[in-house]
Residue, then its C-alpha position, 0 to 999 in steps of 0.5 A: m509480592d510479585y503479583l503486586r509488582i507486576l500489577v503496578e508496572i502494568l498500570f504504570g506502563f498503560l498510563a505511560l503509553f496512553l499519555l505518550t500517545k496523546f502527546l504525540g498526536k493522532t498521526q501515529i494512527t491515522q497517517i502511520t508510516a513504516f517508521d511510525f509502525i516500527s516505533a510503536l512496536v519498539l515502544g510496546e516491547l520496551v514496556g512489555n519486556a519490562l513486565y517479565d524482568n524482575e530487575i527492571g523497575i518502574l523508574k527504568v520503564g519510565f526512563s525508557v518510555i520517556v527517552w523513546g518518546v522524546l526521540i519520536y517527538t524530535t523526529e516529528i519536529l524535524t519533519e515539520k521544520f525541515k522539509g529535506t528530512r521528510a523523504l529520509l524519515e517518512g518516505k515520499p509518495s511514488l507515482i506508479i501509474h503515469k498517464g495510464k502507463i505503469n511506471r516500472d522503475a517506481l514499482k521496483q523502488c517500492n518493492l511492489d509487483i503487479n499483483q500487489m498493485q492490482h490489490l491496492l487498486r481494487a481496494k479503491d474500487v478500480f478493477s482495470i488498470q485501463d481505467v487509471e490515469y494516475a496512481v500514487l503510492e502514499t507513504d502509509g502504503t495506500v494508493s490514491v487513484m485518478k481515473k481517466p475522464a471517461q470513467q469519471n464521467a461514467t460515475k456521474a451518469d443519470l441513474n434513470i438510464p439502465l446500465k449494462p453490466v460491466p464485464l470483469p477484466m481478467t489479467l492474462i499476463s503478469d510479469g511475462e507469465i501467462l495466468k492459465d486459470n484466468l485464460k481458461e476462464t475467458g474461454y480462449d487458449e494460448s494460441w489465441l493469446t499468442q495471435q493477439l500479441k502478434f497483432q500488436e507486434i509482440n512475438e514472445v510472452n516474456q516481452v509483456l509486463y501486463a496483459e488484460y482481457k475485457e469482453g468486447e474490447p481489444l486485448f490491453v497490453l503493456p510491454f516491458 
């Protein structure tokens, strides 16, 4: 009898979640925000936990799913009708790179460090911060990138012209700390790095937010 009850509740829960997903629309998956993600987890827990509780029947499961679905739908309506609620309920995009410079305040507000930002940029095929004019952290956690004009034009170069291999940029300093493995990979030592910083009137490594080495180019430095 218990197996029959569990089977009926599973089928009911599956059907309820399926209908609710269709009702709420595709934005729950394609443009998921942190709030949407948590809402989906809670909704799954409401159905999942009910399967292991003998005292909870189909009516209680259905009631929970309907109430939670109404709350999510109400939230979606509020964000559509009242623009002022969007920042509170869905968050807002953050400009983390502005005119080629890292916006440290925006990074702090988003709890994002340099390494995480680089990871997001690499996902967009951007391996050097120097190539970025603007970068926006979207509400779904992805980053939108506008490259500098020189980089945009380079992507439109004539394919018949043989291209030189592009050296991979190496991060040498991140958040005031030297990345020794990367520095060793370049073939230089800390004394060379210190000298390069002094050329740019920087005396201490802890004064540097980010430093990047690219073969054949001057050291790119962003101070704190």
